[in-house]
C-alpha positions, 0 to 999 in steps of 0.5 A: 506533524507539520501542519496541525490543521492538515497533514502534509501526504508525499505522493509519489508519482509511480512508474512514468510509463505506467498510469501512476501520473495521470491517476494522480493527476485526476486525484489531485483534481478533486477538492477533497484532497486539498480540503484534508490535506497538503498534497506533494507530488514526488516524481517528474515535472514532465511527466506530470504535465504530460499527464495533465494535458492527456486528462484534460484538467487545468490544475499549474503543475509547479516545481517546488523547491521547499517541500515543507511549503507545499500543497496549499493551493488547490490549483496548483500541483507541487511536485519534488522533482529531484532531476533523475530522469529525462523526458526521452527516457518515458515511453508510456506503456512499455518497460523502462529501466531508466524509469523503474529506477527512477521511480524507486528513488522517488519512493526513497526521497518520499522516505526521507521527506517522511522520516524527517518530518517533513511529510506526514504520510505517504500515498504511492502510485504504482511500481513496475516491478519487472522495470525495477528488477532491470534497473538492478534493485533486489527490492522490487516493492515499495514495502521492501524498500522502505522496510530495508531504508528504516530497517523496520524489523516486521513489516506487513501489507494490508490490503482494504476493501469496504469492511474487509481488511486482509494482512498477509503473511508474505506478498513477493514471494513464488508461491512455491516458496510462500509456503516455506514462510509459514510457520509459527513463529513468523505468524505469531509475529504478524498477529502481534503486529497486526494487534498492535496496529488495530489497537493503534486505529481504534479496534481495543480488542480487535478479532483477527481471522486466521487463514488455513493455508491448505484447502477445508483447513487441511482435513485433519491433516489429509490436505497437509500438516502446515494447519496442525504444527504451524498455524494452531501453535501460532493462533494459541501462543497469541491467544495466552498473550490477550490477542482475539485470534481465531483459527486456522479458518479455511480460506473459502470461508475466513474472508466471508466471515470477515465481510459479514462482521466475524473479524475485524481483519484476516491474516492470509497465508500469501500474496493471491489468497489475500489479493483475490477476494479483496479485489472481488470484492471492491476493486476499484476502491481496494488499497493497501496500507503497510504495518511496521513502518515508522511512518504512514504508507498507503497505496492504490492496489493496482498496477501499472496498467502498461495497456491502457497507458496514455489513454486516459481511462484510468480510474483514480479511485484507488489513489483517492481512498489511499490519500484518504487513508493516509490522512485518516491515518497521519491525524491519528484517526485510525481506521474509521470510515474504512 
């Protein structure tokens, strides 16, 4: 760790056409952030200054040349700007390939700082996937970009809201394609990485509820074969390895059971199956964390919200929570309090 007292957390600004700069500025105005870590924004100086004007806050935006010395003054927001974006390229509330490209490059820069040990973790503001795609990126999400950058074998996305934690077997896949990933080998691999991560985060014997894919868990095969042919065999194989996995459990009950305390985490089979219960249960405070990267990475659990960008009404709760979780994981405190 770069500082034994406070971890250094790189906060990527997200797409500057969205609400990322605003929620970052609002979060950094909360004294609890500087009390717990040394924050460093990776983004664009101009966009950060515009966000400061928008919010009416009075922190000073400062371009820092030495990232290792950043985040020590709670009245100053230190920013690493790699000068990859011109102010005239930013039109708040509109999709911009130039901004999509710049935002992806800021994520790459933050990842490089983490790999070099300059920062102890990442907390990321939202990207716009369409803008990233128009900029020529095939990996259009944080996780995919960082996984490719680090050459990490298996990386998973987990959403958290209060005591509900959900790991996703797939994320940015169409529903039709996502169903093709419901295979014994992949499910077992994700159960293993979930178990290993939760043990590291303070759960000696994590209890994992495994969601079914089909309605009613397929009703004994009447509504699909994946439960019997893929999910149940993966759960059985995991249990042989000492992993406390249970399932397949019908998706209309497994998340309620987790909220009631039966499971420490749920493995969902596809994006919306896991995202919907988390966001219904705790929309404002829901956040994301990755399993399997060689460094800590957390994120807000909302998009760029172009419809409200530039209006000063964006809620910073998720950004604050993502920073708080990044700090806890970087300090080795695990999921205590989450």
